[in-house]
C-alpha positions in Angstrom: -101.9 75.9 8.3 -103.8 72.9 9.4 -102.9 70.7 5.7 -99.2 71.6 5.9 -98.6 68.1 7.9 -100.2 66.4 5.4 -98.3 68.3 2.6 -95.0 67.4 4.3 -93.9 64.1 2.7 -95.1 64.8 -0.7 -93.5 68.1 -1.0 -90.3 66.4 0.0 -90.8 63.6 -2.7 -91.2 66.6 -5.2 -87.9 68.1 -3.9 -86.1 64.7 -4.4 -87.6 64.2 -7.8 -86.8 68.4 -8.4 -83.0 67.2 -7.4 -82.3 64.0 -9.6 -84.3 65.2 -12.7 -83.3 68.6 -13.6 -79.6 67.4 -13.4 -80.7 64.5 -15.8 -82.7 66.8 -17.6 -79.7 68.8 -18.6 -77.9 65.6 -20.2 -81.1 64.7 -22.0 -81.5 67.9 -23.8 -77.9 68.3 -24.6 -77.8 65.3 -26.3 -81.3 65.3 -27.7 -83.4 62.9 -26.7 -85.9 64.7 -24.9 -88.5 61.8 -25.0 -86.4 58.9 -23.4 -87.7 59.5 -20.2 -91.3 58.9 -21.3 -90.1 56.1 -23.1 -88.0 54.6 -20.6 -91.2 55.4 -17.9 -93.6 53.1 -20.3 -90.7 50.4 -20.4 -91.1 50.4 -16.4 -94.8 50.8 -16.7 -95.0 47.4 -18.7 -93.0 45.7 -16.2 -95.1 46.6 -13.4 -98.1 45.5 -16.1 -96.5 42.7 -16.7 -95.8 41.5 -12.8 -99.6 42.4 -12.3 -100.5 39.9 -14.8 -98.6 36.8 -13.6 -100.1 37.6 -10.1 -96.8 39.6 -8.2 -98.3 42.3 -5.8 -97.7 45.6 -7.7 -96.2 47.4 -4.7 -94.3 44.6 -3.7 -90.6 44.5 -4.6 -90.8 41.6 -7.4 -92.9 44.0 -9.4 -90.5 46.7 -8.6 -87.4 44.3 -10.0 -89.5 42.7 -12.9 -90.0 46.7 -13.3 -86.3 47.7 -13.3 -85.0 44.5 -15.7 -87.7 45.9 -18.3 -85.8 49.6 -18.1 -82.6 47.7 -17.8 -83.8 46.5 -21.3 -84.8 49.9 -22.8 -81.5 51.5 -21.6 -79.2 48.8 -23.5 -81.4 49.2 -26.4 -81.2 52.8 -26.4 -77.4 52.6 -25.9 -76.8 50.5 -28.8 -78.9 51.7 -31.0 -77.2 55.0 -32.2 -76.4 55.1 -35.7 -72.4 55.6 -35.4 -73.0 57.2 -38.9 -76.5 59.3 -37.6 -78.4 58.3 -40.4 -80.8 56.9 -37.9 -81.6 59.6 -35.2 -81.5 58.2 -31.8 -85.1 59.7 -30.8 -86.8 57.5 -33.6 -85.7 54.0 -31.5 -87.0 56.1 -28.5 -90.3 56.9 -30.0 -90.8 53.4 -31.2 -90.1 52.0 -27.9 -92.4 54.4 -26.4 -95.2 53.3 -28.7 -94.6 49.4 -28.5 -94.3 49.4 -24.6 -97.2 51.9 -24.5 -99.1 49.3 -26.6 -97.7 46.1 -24.9 -98.6 47.4 -21.1 -102.6 48.2 -22.6 -102.6 44.7 -24.4 -101.4 43.2 -21.3 -103.7 44.7 -18.8 -106.5 44.1 -20.5 -105.7 40.5 -19.3 -105.5 41.6 -15.6 -109.3 42.1 -15.6 -109.5 44.5 -12.2 -106.1 46.3 -12.5 -106.9 49.1 -14.9 -106.9 51.4 -12.0 -103.1 50.7 -11.7 -102.8 51.8 -15.1 -104.4 55.1 -14.6 -101.9 55.4 -11.5 -98.8 54.8 -13.5 -99.7 57.6 -16.0 -100.6 60.5 -13.6 -99.4 59.2 -10.2 -100.2 59.8 -6.5 -97.7 61.8 -5.2 -100.1 63.2 -2.2 -100.4 59.3 -1.1 -96.5 58.9 -0.7 -95.4 57.5 2.8 -92.5 58.4 4.9 -90.5 55.0 4.6 -91.0 55.8 0.3 -89.3 59.0 0.4 -86.7 58.1 2.7 -85.5 55.2 0.5 -86.2 57.0 -2.9 -83.7 59.9 -1.1 -80.9 57.2 -0.7 -81.0 55.4 -3.6 -81.3 58.8 -5.7 -78.2 60.0 -3.3 -76.3 56.8 -4.4 -76.9 57.5 -8.6 -76.6 61.1 -7.9 -72.8 60.3 -6.5 -72.1 57.6 -9.2 -72.8 60.7 -11.6 -70.9 63.2 -9.9 -67.4 60.7 -10.0 -67.9 60.0 -13.6 -69.4 63.4 -14.2 -66.8 64.3 -17.0 -67.2 61.5 -18.9 -70.8 61.9 -18.9 -70.3 65.7 -19.8 -68.0 65.1 -22.7 -70.6 62.2 -24.0 -73.4 64.4 -23.9 -72.2 67.6 -25.3 -69.8 66.3 -28.0 -70.3 62.7 -29.0 -67.8 63.0 -31.7 -64.6 64.6 -29.2 -65.4 61.5 -27.0 -65.1 58.8 -29.6 -62.0 61.1 -30.7 -60.4 60.6 -26.5 -61.3 56.4 -26.9 -64.1 56.3 -24.6 -66.5 53.4 -24.8 -69.4 55.6 -25.7 -71.6 53.0 -25.9 -70.4 51.2 -22.5 -71.3 54.9 -20.7 -74.3 55.5 -22.8 -75.6 52.1 -21.5 -74.2 53.3 -17.8 -76.0 56.7 -18.0 -79.4 54.9 -19.3 -79.1 52.3 -16.5 -78.7 54.9 -13.6 -81.7 56.7 -15.5 -83.7 53.6 -15.2 -83.1 52.8 -11.6 -84.2 56.7 -11.3 -87.3 56.6 -13.8 -88.8 52.7 -12.2 -89.0 54.4 -8.7 -90.0 57.9 -10.3 -93.0 56.4 -12.1 -94.2 54.5 -8.8 -94.6 57.4 -6.9 -95.2 60.3 -9.6 -96.4 59.0 -12.8 -95.2 58.8 -16.1 -96.3 62.4 -17.2 -95.0 64.5 -13.9 -91.7 62.8 -14.3 -91.0 63.7 -17.6 -92.1 67.3 -16.6 -89.7 67.6 -13.7 -86.7 66.1 -15.9 -87.4 68.7 -19.1 -89.4 71.3 -18.2 -86.7 73.0 -15.4 -83.9 72.2 -18.1 -85.9 74.0 -20.5 -86.7 77.1 -18.4 -82.7 77.1 -17.4 -81.6 77.2 -20.8 -83.5 80.5 -21.5 -81.1 81.9 -18.6 -78.1 80.0 -18.7 -75.5 78.1 -21.0 -73.3 76.4 -18.4 -74.1 73.9 -16.3 -74.0 75.2 -12.6 -76.2 78.3 -13.6 -78.7 76.3 -15.1 -78.7 73.5 -12.2 -79.4 76.0 -10.0 -82.2 77.5 -11.6 -84.1 74.4 -12.7 -83.9 73.5 -8.6 -85.3 76.4 -7.9 -88.1 76.3 -10.4 -88.7 72.5 -9.6 -88.8 73.6 -5.8 -91.4 76.3 -6.1 -93.3 74.6 -8.8 -93.8 71.9 -6.5 -94.8 73.7 -3.7 -97.3 75.5 -5.9 -98.5 72.0 -7.6 -99.5 70.6 -4.1 -100.7 73.3 -2.7 -102.9 74.1 -5.2 -104.3 70.4 -5.5 -105.4 70.2 -1.7 -106.7 73.7 -1.7 -108.6 73.1 -4.8 -109.5 69.7 -4.6 -107.7 68.5 -7.8 -105.2 65.6 -8.8 -101.9 66.9 -7.9 -100.0 64.8 -10.5 -101.8 66.6 -13.1 -102.1 69.7 -11.2 -98.2 69.9 -10.6 -97.8 69.5 -14.6 -99.7 72.5 -15.2 -97.8 74.6 -13.1 -94.9 73.5 -14.6 -96.7 74.5 -17.8 -97.8 77.8 -16.6 -94.5 78.9 -14.7 -92.7 78.3 -18.0 -94.8 80.2 -19.8 -94.1 82.9 -17.7 -90.3 82.2 -17.8 -90.5 82.8 -21.6 -92.2 86.0 -21.4 -89.9 87.3 -18.6 -87.1 86.2 -21.7 -88.9 87.9 -24.4 -89.2 90.9 -22.6 -85.8 91.2 -20.9 -83.0 89.3 -22.2 -83.4 88.9 -25.7 -82.5 92.4 -26.3 -79.3 91.7 -24.4 -78.6 88.2 -25.9 -79.4 89.3 -29.9 -76.0 90.9 -30.2 -74.1 87.6 -29.0 -76.1 85.0 -31.3 -75.4 87.5 -34.1 -71.7 87.5 -33.4 -69.9 84.3 -33.1 -71.6 81.2 -30.9 -69.4 79.3 -29.2 -69.0 75.8 -30.4 -70.2 72.9 -28.5 -67.0 72.2 -28.0 -65.9 75.3 -26.6 -69.1 75.3 -24.1 -68.1 71.6 -23.1 -64.5 72.6 -22.3 -66.4 75.6 -20.4 -69.4 73.7 -18.5 -66.3 70.8 -17.0 -64.3 74.4 -15.8 
């Protein structure tokens, strides 16, 4: 009971991260750009290292906006690099951006002597050190991003589930792609500062993948993803404190363990039920999109 007040704000931060990233993860998995979060997070980290190099406070507004500017640049690259004919997978550009941003961050940090610890924080994070003000500011920002996605949810969902259908309906896909990645960049830039690159990636992908084992529609997927993220956050933070281990790494490992359990449950109790449906006619992606919009 004595550690509960100490865990309150880290746990609240975990809930906020779960809420926005589980939703964005649905889009990321449907688009097949699994590593976009890692790439944007690393680009944001490159912006933060540049801020350190030019003498800005790594936790100040100047560093934040510089990092956000780098993220917007990455968003523009991902939005406009999608090949219309599909000859070059978008994931290839994402992987290249991640590798170049990682190397550039290491080179930049090598010139900023005495700040190597900050590079480690950007990788694994330190969510236990989050303050009440940081949590409240992050909640307001993510709430605004969530409202934006709710207002334009049909367009984003259409592009994520059926790119060809979106073009057929006359949508400016690259423009809406940029808006998606730019809003994603707002989330990633703030999330990396709180939780680090690895943990942010897990919050984005693991709940969505776990939910896909048991649901096809967006609503049930979000419910499962949010529940999973909440339980894993609570367990990870608690284990970290009681075992005196790094919080970010502990939550990442807890995500992995829970996902393995979900795979086992699915294999033992749900695979036989889903086999006849998969052996028959599987709904097309357009049919799934219409069903999800309902």
